[in-house]
MARLUM-676064 format. One record per residue: x, y, z of N, C-alpha, C, CB in turn. Coordinates in steps of 0.1 Angstrom, whole numbers, plus 5000, padded with zeros to 4 digits. Last residue first. Glycine has a CB too. Layout:
BEGIN
XYZXYZXYZXYZ
...
# end
This chain:
BEGIN
479584487715478884437726480484377735477484297721
479384747692480484597694479484587709483084637696
477084917676477884907683478684757692477385007690
476284937643475384857654477084887664474484637648
477185207626476785047628476684997636477284957625
478285457600477285397613476585267613475985487616
480985657587479885507592478985537602480785387600
480585927565481085847577479885737582481585957589
482686137542481686067547481985987560481185987536
481186487536481986377544481386297545482386397555
481886737514480786647514481486507524480386597495
482887077518482986947516481586917521484286867524
482387357532483087327519483287157516484687397519
479887317549480387477536481387427529481187637543
478886987541479587087551479587187543480987067558
476886737540477886807537477586957544478186807523
477586357548477486527554477886617547478186557566
476386037542476686187534476486327543475586207521
476785767558476085917556476786067552475385947570
476085437554477385557554476185687549478985507538
475785147574475085267564476185397568473085307569
476984857578477084977583476085037567479085037585
476084447585476784597579476684667584476584667570
474684287595475984307599476684397595476584227597
472784257579473484227574474684217578473284257567
471384537577470384447580471484287581469084457566
473084757562472984747577471784617585472584907582
472884657534473984587545473784617561475584647542
470884757522470384617530471384627541470584467520
471185077507471684967509470784897521473084987512
470685407497470385317500470485117500469785367497
473285637511472685567502471985427507473685537491
471785977524472485837527471685737518472285777545
472886257527472286187520472786057524472286217508
472086607537473086497542471986377535473586487562
473186917548472386857544472786727541471686917537
474687087571473487127565472487037554473787217559
476186927598475586937581474487027582474886787573
478386817623477486957623477086907599479187177629
478786477637479286637626477686707625480186587604
478686297671478386357655478486507644477086337655
481186157692480886317685479986257668482886437681
480285857696481085907695480086037691482085837687
478485697716478985767723480185857719479185707731
474985687711476185707704477085757715476185807690
471985527711473285497727474485537715473485257739
469285657696469885577701471585627709469785497690
466285767711467785817707468585747710468185927711
462785727692463885617702465185707698463985397695
459985777683461285797685462085747690461485877689
456985487681457685647686458985667684457785677702
456385277676455885297687455585427689456485257695
458285167654457185187653456385257664456985087651
460685277668460485177674459585127665460085187687
462685497652461485457651461285297658461185477636
465585637655465485537653463585487660466985467657
468085957648466785887659466685777649464885997663
470386207649470186037646469086047656471585917651
470986547639470286447650470386287643468386497652
474486687636473686617630472186527641474686517624
475086987657475486787654474186767646475586647672
475587267645474587187654474687087651473187217653
476087487627476287507645476087367649474887617655
475087387601476487417608477087417617476687477607
471987187605472887307605474287287606472587387614
470686987607470187117616471187207622469387067629
469686677589470786837594469786947602471486947575
468386367600468286527600469686637603467286557612
468486037594469186137598468286277595470486117591
466585807613466385907604467386007606465085957605
465885357607466585517612466285647605468085527610
464485147613463885277603464385357611462185317601
466184867626465084957623464885087618464484967632
467284617613466384617616465284757618466584547624
470184787617469384627626468084577627469584617641
469184987600469884947603469384847618470785047602
468285157569467885077580468785037587467084987577
467385577567468385407561467785277571470685417566
466085857555466185717564466985597558464685657565
465986167562466686087557466685957562467686137557
463886447568465086337576464986237562464486247596
464886757545464286727557464886547557462286747557
466587027563466386947548465886827557467986917535
467687207586468087237571467687137556469687257573
465887257615465587157604466487207586463587157604
466487457633465787437630466087327619465187527629
467887347667468087407657466787367643469587367653
467487057687468087197689467987357678469387157689
463986977684465386997683465787107687465786987672
462086667700462386787697463186857694462186817702
460086487678461286477688461386607686462686387684
457386317685457486407678459086457689455886507678
454986077668455686147677456486257673456486077683
452085857666452285977662453586027673450886057662
450485547659451585617663451685777660452585557657
448285467637448785367648449485447657449685237641
446585697615447885677625447885567636448085797632
444785547588444385607607445685577605443185517623
444485337566443685547567443685597581441685577561
445285167564444485167571443485307576445285107580
447185107539446285127537445085097547446285097528
449284947564449285007549448084997549449984937537
449785127599449784947590449185037580448684767596
451785377607450585267605450585157601449785287599
453085657625453885497620451785457615455185347642
454985957624453985897618453685787615453885927612
457186197639456786047628455386017632457985877630
458586467629457886447633457386287630457386537630
460486697649460986587639459286477639462886487646
459887037658460386897661460286837650459586817670
459387287649459587257664459987097667458187307672
459687327622460487417631460587367646459987557631
459986917605459187047614459987217625458386927627
460486667589461186807600460586967597463086837596
458786407591458786527584459586617590457486587583
457586067581458186157593458486277581459686087603
456385707585456285877576456985967588454085947570
456285397578456785437590456385627575458885347599
454385047578454685247571454885357583452985337563
453884787578454284907582454584987577454784907586
452884507565452284637564452884767570450984627570
455284277574453884327581452984417578453984357591
458184517574457084417572456184397576457084347573
457784857559458384777570458084607564457684817586
458185077541457785047541458284897546457485087533
458385517543458985357548458185277546459285317561
459485837537458785747538459385617537457985767530
459786177545460686007543459385947546462285947555
459086497526458186397537459686277537456086297529
459786827527459386737520459386627534460286697506
460287127534460987037532461086857525461287047542
457887257536458687287521460087227520458887437518
455186957534455687097535456887137527455887127551
454286697540456086727531456586887533455786707508
454086577575453486647559454486677556452386787557
452586387600453886377593453186447576454586167594
450086407599451086457612452086447605451086377627
448386367578449286497580449386477591448986637577
447886077572446586167580447086277580446186137596
448485907542448485907554447285967563449685957556
447985637521447685727524447585827542446785697518
448885367507448685427519448585577519449585377527
449185347472449085227484448885287498450485137486
447885297443448185407456447885287468446885567457
449185217415448485157426448585297435449184997433
448885217376449485297395448185257402449885547397
449985057352449185067364449885157375448984927370
451684947334451585117332450285117341451385197314
452084687331451284707330450484867328451184627337
455284707341454584597329452784647325454484407338
454984917357455884907346455084767333457684867355
453984977379453884887374454284917361452884847377
454085187410454185207394454185067390455585277388
452485337442453485227433452985257419453185037437
452285547464451785537456452685417449451485667451
451085747489452485647486451385537475453285537504
450586057506450185947492451285837490450086037476
450686297532451286177517450686087512452386087520
448986597527448686477538449786377527446286407540
450486757523450086767536449486637544449186867537
452886617503451886677500451786707515450886607492
454686487483455186527492453886667496456986557489
454286097481453886257475454386367484452286287474
456285867477455285907484455386107478455585857502
456885537451457185687458456285727465457585807450
458385237442457885297449457885457457457985227455
460085087431458885217420458185247430457785167406
463385007433462385027435461285097426462585087445
464684697416464084787417462984877418464284787415
465484407443464484467434464284657424463484437444
466684347461467584427449466784407440469084377444
466084237487465184177476466484257461462984267477
465884447500466484267503466684257494465684137508
464384637487466284677488466384527494467184837501
462184537492462384587474464384577475461684837469
461684527513461684387510461884427497460584277513
461884817524462984697526462584597520463084647540
461585087505460884967505461684887512460484917493
461585407509462185257512461985197518463085217514
460685577482459985517493461285397497458285447489
461685887469461585767465460885747478462885687461
458986187464460386137469460085967465460686177490
458086457444457786357449459286247456456686297439
455086747446456686677444456686517453458086797452
452386797452453486857454454986857452453386857462
449886707442450886657441451786667445450986647434
446686777456448086827447449086737455448587027447
444386577456445786607464446486677456446686487469
441686497437441486627446442786687456440286597455
443186157434441986287428442086357438440286267425
446186037427445286077442444286207439446586137457
447285967406447685887421446585957430449585917429
447285917377445685957386446185907396444085897382
449886047356449385947365448285967374450385917372
450086097323449586157329449686037343448386207322
452885957307451485957310451385967320450685877307
455385927277454985997289453385927293454986157287
458585797259456685857263456185907275455585737262
460385527250459985647256458385647255460685777249
460685237239459685347230460185507233457885337235
463885197253462585207253461885307240462285237266
465885377262466485187263464685117258467185107290
465985577258467385507257467485357256468085547268
463585707271463885687257465285607252463985827252
461885567296463285617290463385617282464285577292
458885747303459785627302460985667295459285497293
457385867333457685927316459085847315457886147312
454286027347454985887344455985897323453185747345
453686267362453286267347454986117352453486487332
450886477383452886397382452686347367453386197396
449986817384449986667388451186567381448686597383
448587057408450286957400449386827397452186897416
445687107408446987197393447887117393447887367395
444686897423444786917416445386987404444386917420
442987227444443387107445443786977432442487077453
443087457425442487417430443287297431441387437427
443687867424444387747424443387667434446187757429
443188137410442288057418443187897417440488067411
444888267394445388347405443688287416445688567398
445288077376446588087383446188137397447588197375
443387857366442987967366444087977375441688007369
444187607351443487637343442787777350442887527339
447387497358446587557364445487667353447587617377
449487237361448887297351447387357358448787187338
452787177366451687247375450987307362452287377389
454286807377454086937366452987037368453686877350
456886607380455986717387455386807377456886817397
457886287367457886427368456586527371458486467356
459485977376457986087374458286227371457086097388
460885707364461285857365459585917364462485937349
461985407369461085467372461185607373460585427381
464485217376463885277359462985337363463285167346
465485317408465285257398465185307379464185227403
463585657407464185577413463985447404463685587425
464085967402464285857393464785807404465185867379
462286327392462986207403462886087395461986177418
461686627383462086507380462686367387462786537373
459886967395460886867392461086747385461186827401
458087137369458887137384459887087386458387087394
457187267337457587167354458587157361457587017354
453587427340455387407346455287307344456087427361
451187637326451887507328453487517328451487397316
448687847329449487817333450387707327448987817343
445687787316446287947320447787937317446087987338
444487557299445387567310445787737305446887427311
442987447277442187517287442887527299440987447288
444887107276444187217268443087367278443087117256
447386907274446887027279445487137273448287107278
449786817264448486687266447586777273448986527278
452087027273452286907266450686837271453986807271
453187227286452287237282451787077273452487367276
455987167288455387157304453987197300455987287317
456786937264456887037272455987057282456787137267
459186637265457686667264458486817269456186547275
461486507254460386437259459186447259460386417268
463986497228463086567235461886517239462986667230
466586277233465186327230464786447240464086207232
470386197224469186327228467886327224469386457223
472786017222471586067218470986107226470885997214
475485997236475285927220474185917213475685787219
478286197252475986177248475986097234474686397244
480086047271479586077262478286077257480086037258
482486037302481086067298480586117284480586157307
485085947301484386007299483585977299484386037293
487485747297487385757306486485947311488785707309
486985637268488185717276488285807284488985757269
483185587278483985577270485085687270483385547259
479785537291481185607294482385527287481585617312
476885777273477985597272479385677284479185527245
473785847280474885837286475785707280474385817300
471386027263471685897265473285947264470985787253
469286237278470086257270470786107273470986397271
466086417275466586297278467786287266465386177278
464286707288465086697277465686517286466486857273
460586877291462186777296462686697289462286687306
460787237291460687137284461486997294461287177268
458687517288460187487295459387257289460587577323
457487677275457787587272458887447274457587637267
455187747298455187587290455887547283454187547283
457587797326456587897319456187687312457588097304
461087937329459587897334458687957326459087937349
463087867298462587927307461687857317462088007301
465887547307464387647293463587687304463087517279
464487207315465387297305464487407305465787227289
465386887331464387037333464887167322464487107351
467186647319467186787327466186807323468186897326
467286237330466886357325467186517329465586327326
470286077315470286167319468386257316471686227313
470785727319470485837311470285967320469185797302
473985557313473185637318472485707313473485697324
476485317312475585317303474085367318475585157293
478085097321478785227312477885277304480085197302
476884917335477185037341477785157335477885007349
473684837313475284777320475684977329477084707298
471084957310471184767311472784747321471484657290
471685287332471285197314471585027324473085247294
469885417357470885347355470985257341470985267366
469085767353469085587357469985577347467585467355
468386087370469485987365469185817366470786017374
467586367367467686247374468386197365466486177378
467286747379467886637373467986497377468886667371
466086977395465786937379466686847368465787057373
467386887416465886887410465186857398465486977411
469487017420468986907416467986837415469386867421
469187347402469287277412468987127411468387327420
469987447373469887577388469587477405467787727385
471787217355470087277363470687387371468987147377
473687267333474087257345472687307355475387347346
473087127304473187227308473087207323472487287301
475286907281473786877292474487017303473786637303
477687017268476286987261475086947267476386897252
479486867283479587037286478387067279481087137278
478886607300479486677296478586817291480186587288
478986627340478786577326478986617314477886577324
482386487354481486557349480386537344481786617343
483086177373483086257361482186337357483186197352
483385857382483685957388484286087382484385927395
483885607370483085657364482485847369482085527364
485685487382485885547366485085667360485485447358
486885727417486285527408485685667385482885367427
489385847430488185827427487485727412487785977426
491285707452491285767439489585747432492685667429
489485647479490985817479490785807467493085807484
486385577466487385567475488585667476487985467473
483085677469484385697464485785687470484385797461
479985617475481585547481482285547472481685407486
478585617454478385787467479485737474476485837480
480085667420479585607433479385677441480285527438
478585917401479585907404478885807414480586027406
478486287382477986167382479086057388477486137368
478686667386479386527384478186407385480586497397
478286947371477686847380478086687380476186857378
479887277378479687127370478587017380481587037369
479787497393478487467385478787387376477787567379
482287557412482287547399481087517388483187457398
481787377432480687487432481887597423480087557450
479287097415480887167427480387307425483087137420
476786877428477487047423478387077422477387157428
476586547422476786617430477086727421477786577441
475086197427475386357415475186467423474186387400
475885897430475685997434476086107422476486007447
473685547424474785667422474785797432474385727407
473985277432473285357441474485477426473585347463
473384967426473485047419472785197425472984987407
473784837454475184847444474984957432475384687435
471285007465472484917470473484947459472084737470
469485217448469285177458471085087451467385107462
468785567434468785427434468985387443469385367428
470585837437469585777426469585577430470485817406
470886137457471585977451470085967446472385827464
472886507457471686377457471886217453470686427447
473886807465474686637464472986527464476086587485
475587107467474187027467474886877462472887107454
478187157464477787257473475987187474477987437465
480786987477480087007463479187137469479086837456
483886787471484186977477482486987465486687107467
484186517491483586527477482986707479482086387473
486586317504485486397507485686477495485486477521
487185957505487686037505486286167501488885997497
486385707531486185767522486485887517485385767522
486785627558488085607552487385697534488885387551
484585777580485185677571486285687559483985637566
484685827616484485917604484685747592486086087603
482085667633483185637626483385747614482985497622
479385567659480185637642481285617646479985817636
477085257665479185347670479385467655481385147665
474885217688475285247672476585317675474185347662
472085057702473785097708474185107691474984937722
468185077702469885057695471385127701469785137678
466485137736466985167725468785147716466685277727
464784847750466084897751466384997736467284767753
462084677740462784717752463384817755463584647755
460884717709462284697719462084787730463784717712
457284697705458584747701459384667709458784897701
455584367689455784477701457484567697455884367720
452984177677454584257677454584407684455084277661
452283887674451983997682453284067677451783977699
449983687654450883747653451383877661450883767643
447883397658448183547664449683577662447883567682
446583137633448183197646447883337646450283177640
444282947641444883077636445683117643444183187634
444182597622444082687632444282877628445082627641
442982587581444482537598443782637610447082647595
440882457565441982577572442082477584441382777576
439482437534439982337549441082477552441082127547
436582567525437682557522438182487539438082707516
434082367511433782437522435982417521432282337536
435282257480434382317481433382417492434082227478
438982427489437782317484436682367487437782187490
442082577491440382577483440082457480440082637468
443382607525443082487514442182527503442482357521
445282787544443882717533444182707524442582777530
446782927575447082817560445082767554448382607568
446483237590446683117587446983047573445883087591
447683507611448183457602447283307599449583447605
446883847622446283667625446883607612444183637625
448284067645448083977632447383917635449183917625
448884357663448184237666447984177649446484267676
451584607671450084547671449884417672449384577660
454284787658452984717671451884697672452784767682
455184767628454184867642453984777645452884977643
458984737615457584717616456784807628457384587619
461084727602460684807598458884767603461284827584
462284397597462284547607460984607599464084677605
462084147576463284267575462684417581463684307556
461383797571461383937580462384067581461583897594
458983607554460683707552460483797560461183787536
459183247568458283437565459483547562457283517584
458282957560459383037558458283197556460482967544
456882657567456582797564457682887564455682847572
457282347558458282417562457682577555459882337557
456282117545456982087561457482247564458781947560
456282167518455782087522455582087538456181997517
456982527518457082407512456582327523458382377506
456982887508456182757517456582617512454382767516
458483187518457983057513457482947517458483027508
456883527518457983427523457583307511457783367543
456683777502455783797522456683617524452783787524
457683857482458283897489457583897503458783987483
458083557459456783637468458283717481455083447479
459083327446459083477438458183617448457883437420
457283087453458383127445458183287441458583027433
455183017459455682867454457182947453454882777435
453183097475454383147483455283047471454383087503
450183107473450582987475452083027480450282897461
448883417488449483367476449983197480450883477472
447883567511449283597501449483517488450683557510
444583657514445183547512446683647503443983427503
443783827542443983817529444783727524444383927525
443483817573441883807564442283777547440783987565
445383847579445183937584443883917572446284037587
447083637558447483737567446483817571448283817563
447283337547446483467546446983477561444683477541
448783127516449083167528447983257533450383217528
447582847506447282947504448383007524445382947499
447482487488447582567497447682697503447882537498
448482467457446682467461447282567480445682187463
451082497457450682517447448382487447451882407439
451082187476451682267474451482337456452982207478
449282077506449182087488449582197481447882077481
449982027536449982137530449582077510451782227535
450481857562449281847549448981987543447881787555
452082097581451882027578450482007569452081987587
454882267594453382247594453482137582452382407590
457082507613456482357612455382357608456482287624
458782827604457382737609457182627610456382747603
460783047605460482917605459382847610461382877609
462083387597460683347606460783187599458883467601
464783587592463283477590462883417600463383367581
465183867608465683747606464783687604466283697613
464784127619465384137603465883997604466784257600
463184347642463084197642463784207623461084107646
461884547654463084527646463784427643463784587649
459884477666458784557653460984577646457184817662
459584217683460084277681460384347666460784237687
456883917682457983967673458684127679457283977657
455383587690455983677692457483757686455983657700
452883397677453883447671454583577681453283487657
450983157695451483317692452483337691451283417699
450282887696449382957689449683117685448182947696
451882727711450782787717449982847706451282887729
453282637696452682567698451482617704453282487702
453782777663453982807675453082697683453582957677
454282467648454582577659453982707652456382597662
452182307630452782247642453882337650453382107638
449782367614450982467614451382397631450482667612
448282217584447982247598449482287602447382117607
445582167561446782207562447082267575447082287552
443281907561443582057563444482037565443082157570
443181627542443381687558444181877555445081537570
441181617515442081577517442381627537442881637504
437681397521438481547515440181467520437781747528
436881167503437381187516438181247509437781097526
433481047485435381087485435681157498435881207472
430981107484431681047492432980997493431280977494
429581287472430881237460430881037472433381417461
427881507485427581377474428181277463426981417466
430881677496429981667492428881587481430181747492
433481437505433081557501431881537497433881627491
433981397542433881317527432981437519432981137528
436281267570435281337568434881377549435781457577
437981117584436581047585435781157572435581057606
440281287586440181117579438881127575440380957590
441081507593439981507584439581387578440081597575
442281697611442181567612440881517603442081537628
443881957612444181887602443881657606446081967598
442181987643443482047635443681957619445082017645
441281887662440381917652440681957641439681987654
443581947690441981847684441981967674439981827697
446982047681445782077688444181987680445682267686
449081797673448181947670447181957675447781967658
452181767690450681717685450281827683449781637694
455381817678454481817681453281817680454581857683
457781777665456581677667455881697671456481587671
459281957658458381927645457581837649459081867632
459282137692459782067681458682007671460581957687
457782467700457782347704458082277689456382307712
460282747694459082677697459382537701458182687686
462283017694462482887703460782837705463482917720
462883017656462283047672461882937681460783127671
465683037642463982957640463983017657463682707637
467483207614467283247625466183197634467283347624
469483197588468483157594468583187609468383017590
470683547571471083427584469583347590471983517599
468983587541469083627557469883497562467383657567
470383657514469183547520469783597533469383337516
470183837480470583787494469383767500471583887503
470583727450469583787457469783767475468083727451
# end
């Protein structure tokens, strides 16, 4: 687990006095027993009761506290208990004299509240702390430089996974699909090799998904195969790296397009998407092809037959909404703690962010957009930040649309649009750099790539001195390095090559 460098706020010393009435319960007694109640938990910091943070802050917050009963005292944010924070929480960590809040950027301006409370017949509560999130006053300054990474000639490219487990799949001009690490050095890495010939090359990479196995030498490749229609099938192949090549060790027919349907006039498998160990398939299942209705597009959750019993089940994601595609969500908390991402967004006119729980096979809808940023033909980008910040973006003919909100609010906090010099050629590709949710948008091989950052209140154009390349598509491997003083790497696909370049915070 990566831990951010400690960064204390400029607040009063730990010996600061507690406001009158907080933690002073020595004379209180329990109802009917006469036994004294334990003191209420107390915040010693911030002294004025206000915690002010920029939306791109990505250093943890440390606050002195007292009178905490470990295992009983809980943290409450915006009126919702976040638990006792003894371990394994993505919110923070609670100790006897210190509350640590995990902060990783991607926030939305606004007000939140925070309190500590200990369960009792009448709950013992601290004073309420106000959290004020504000947009940074200045835009970020970034440096862009060509990377030393070798070029990869490709006609189509896609990334799977996150962090050190990220994989790159690309189709060469001779119609071969390769698997490899996204940042291949001058000499290709050991696992940069074409798939075995018994795996049919899909028409596009939307019909292939790759899952990393329990070790780097194992992969599961899912492909959608066969002619369009009810007989189209999803096939899983277990791959092992042997003698500098991928070998298929087992093959499974997972499902056909019409599996588990009845009274359906037409069924077809459209795309398959993977993130972490989760695989989702988009299926069209129409009762009446001439009269389509919401819900004709459904999602299926597929389990890896190479590492489990396999199987699949339908996802009741959003009744009445066509789930016309799925895309992984940039989840900063999961990325920071190197957890397998299991959050997706549907690329509908009203995007829906949902989460898969592999342990319970449950699906939880976390957020529904307003439709300001919508999937359309190019798809939608989605990110989850600190304190429930949600960022959605889409590429339209008239501009690049941004929508920010608080998770589950049902309304947008801010909507913005950045005009473009040419029609976008692909969806925004999100990444994180110094706490900013950033987007790379390809505008074709005649116009430089557009780089933007979200302040949570709107688009901000980073200060970049170096020229940007022109790309017909881009890929950005998801890592947390950009929040740890490192860089983001962007793969720019032009007419004959995939060229990598590096984006980092400019030196002062």
